[in-house]
N, C-alpha and C positions, 0 to 999 in steps of 0.2 A: 559440281559439274564443270564450273569454270576452271577449277584447279586441274582437272583432268585434261582440259583443252590446252592449258599452257604447258603441261608436261609432255604432250604428244607432239609438240612442234620442235623440230630440230633444224638448225641452220644448214644451209646448202653446203657450206664449207666443211662441216662435220661429216656429212654424208659422202663427200667426194673421197675421203680417206678410208672408207669402209670397203670391204670386199662385196662382191655381188651377193654372196650368201648372207652376209650380215645385213645388207640392205633389204633383202627379201624377208628376213626374220623380223626386222623392225617394222616393215610394212604389214606383215602378217599380224603382229601385235597391235598395231594401230587399228587394223580392220576389226580384230576381235574386240578391242575396247569400244569401238563405235557400235558394233552389234550388241554388246552388253548394255550400253547406254540406251539403245533403242528398245531392248527387252525390258529395261527398268521402267520405261515410260508405260504407264498403264493404258489399257484400251479406253478407259474413260477419258484420259487426257487427249488421246487421239480423236475420239468422238467429239469432245468439246471443241477442239480446233476446227474440225470439219463443220460443226454446227455454227460456230462463230463466222467462218468464212461464208457459209450459205446465207446467214442473216445479213452480213455486210453486202453480199451481192444483191439480195432482195431489196435492201434499202437503196442501193445505187441504181438498180434497174427494175422498178416495180412493174412496168408494162410488160417487159420481157418475162418476168417471173409469172405474171398472171397468164400471159399467152402460152408459156411453156406448160403451165399446169393444165390449161384447157386442152392443149394438144395431147398431153399424156393421158388425160381423162378420156378424150375421144378415142385414142389408140387402144386403151384398155377396154373401153366399151365396145369397140369394133371387134374385139377378139371373142366376145361372148355371143352366144346365139341370139339372145334377146336384143343385144346391141346391133347385130347385123340386120335383124328384122326391122328394128326401129329406123335404121339407116336407110333401108329400102323405102319405107313409108315416109320417112321425114326428110327426103331429099330436098324438098322445097324449103323446109325450115333451115337446113344446112346451107342452102344457097343464099337465103336471106342473111344468115349469120355471117357468111363469108363476105357478102356485099357490104354489110355494116362494118366488119373488121377492116376491109379494104378502104372504105370511105374514111374511117377513123385514122388509119395509117396515112392516107394521103393528106388529111387535114393536119396531122402532126408534121409531115414533111413540109407542107406549105408554111406552117408557123416557123419552123426552123429556117426555111429559106428567107422568110421575112426578117427574122432576127439577124441572119447573116448579112442580108442586104443593108439593114440599119447599121450594123457594125462596120461594114465596108464603107458606107457613106461617111460615117463619122471618122474613120481612119483616113479617108481621102481628104476630108476637110482639114483634119489636123496636119496631114502631110503638106497640103498647100500652104497652110499658115506657117509651118516651120520653114518651108522653102522661101516664102516671102520675107520672113524675119531674118533668115540667114542671108539672103541677098541684100537686104537693107544694112545689116551689120557689116557685111563684107564691103559694101559701097562706102559706108561711113569710115571704116578702117582704111580703105584706099584713100579717101579724101584726107584723113588725118596724116597718113604717111606722106602723101604728096605735099601737104602743107608743111610738115616737119622737114621734108627734103628741101623745099624752097627756102625755109628759114635757115637751115644749116648751110645751104649754098650761099645765101646772102652774107651770113656771118663769116664763113670762110673767105669769101671774096673780100670783105672788109678787112679781115685779119691780114690777108696776103697784101692788100693795098697798103695797109699801115706799115707792115714789115718792109715793103719796098721803099716806102717813103722814108723810113728811119735809116735803112741801109744806104739809100741814095744821098743823104745829107752829108 
């Protein structure tokens, strides 16, 4: 399969020297090769890919998966005569279930909000610490530069004074 993929790639400079009809023919061949590769893939391979992606989704989002299954089950049940009759009689039960689901959802939102608040507090503390450390280091560097500048100034003054004294003799 990888060998086919490398032979289907043509450099742009090679295509620019071809006529429009030759370009169309090459494109047609590439499309046919792609269709042939798709036909060679068995239905079992495609079904396995779909099942794997569904399992991955269910592992990443278990609450959404269960909620979706409940909604699909209720929708299918509402389509049957017995389900509609039960729906009319069990309205209060559905109301309780909806209230419980809403309370659960709100509790999850509160937990996420609390976690977010904890992370934002920690980030703020870290930012203040970094700001304080940076200000301290900048101040220390400024002091070191001023001190070095004064030393260099004194040394250059002495050197100039010594040179004047030597020249003046």
